[in-house]
C-alpha positions, 0 to 999 in steps of 0.5 A: 745520941739517937738510935732506932731499934730494928726487928732483930734488936740492932740499934742504928745510930742516926743524926737528924738535923733541921726543921721537921717540916722541911724536905728530908735528905737521907745520906747513906755512907760508904764502906767502912765509914759512918754518917760522919763522912757526910758532914760537909754535905749535911752542913751545906744542905742544912744551910739551904733549909733542908732536913738532913739525916744520916745513919751509921750502917749496922756494924759501922760507926756507933751502931751495933757491931752485929755479927750477922745481917751484914748484907743488902737486904738487911741494910735496906730493911734497917733504912726502912725502919729508920724511915718509919721511925722518923715518918719520912715523906718525899725524901731524897736518898743520896748514897755513896759507894756501898751506900749507893747500893743500899739506896738502890735496894731501899728505894726499889722497895720503899713504901709509896710516898717515902721517896721523891728522888735518889742519887747514886755517887761513885756507887757500886751498882749494878754489880762490881765483881766479874761474872759471865754476865758482867765481864767488865767487873773486877776479879773476885781475887781483888775482894779476897785481897781486901778480906785478907788485908782486913784480917791481917792488919785492919788498922794498917789497911784502913790507912793504906786505902785513904792514903792511896786510891780512895781519894786519888792521893796516889796520883802524880801531883795530888795534894795529900790531906793528912786530916782526911786520911786520919778521919777515914781511919777514925771512922773505919776503926769505930766499926766492927771487923766482922761486919766490915769483912761481911760487907765486902761481899755485900758491896762486891757481889750483890747484883742490883740490876732488878733494883735499878729497873724497879726504881720509879723516881728521878735518879741522878748517877754521879761518878768520877771517871778516875774512880779507882775503887768503883771503876767508872765503865762498869758502874755508872753508864750501866746503871743509868741504862737500867733506870727508868728516869736516870740521868748520868753526870760524869766528872772528868778526872775526879776520883772516888772520894769526890764528896770530900775532895770536891764538895763545892762541885758535888754540892752544887750539882746535888742542889740543882737536881733536888731543886729541879 
């Protein structure tokens, strides 16, 4: 297995597939998952001739189960360490959910020449929690409930989330995929409880407004309008207004886990954006 060691000696696991002279695509996963959540997209874009890279965020998957540094500044610094280690140039960074916040923070601070384009899918920016400046956000009690459920019985919580709102399996007539549910659970349980606990604050309370304003590369914002995890109205439309070169693509009836449930749709649109 491949790892890069950060300044605080955290080991970040990563996959790196494809020709080294091909354009790199870097995938950033959601909470509380791992690089494995991108298997479909990585295989697809590998077949299209790209170099595909995905890492496990610190505290997640196969990376070090850190008890500190589980916040967006450090997540972005870890990505920078990975990009420096692999000497990635003109990369496309694609982030889902919490990974979208990680992309926003990293791309806003990336060294010149490192990033060509960015994609935010069902992403948490600009900010999820309800505040005076963000009245449409979710109440803090929602995220307190996440923390309580994680501490009380993480294994059951990590079954309940994918069985219901994450993939929209709680919608009438939904075709439930038990393998997808168990794969979500498997990835989640690989990580550390403390890091997952801290990451709830990171994805819900971090304000990415200035990051979005600072991004100077073409950025595609993709979001399902039936997203039950990151509600559409308070995320994607607001994010695209802050981006200098943002494009919004809304998916009617699709939910938070559309990269897994609707990969043909997502992959096609990603390829068109990357090739444009």
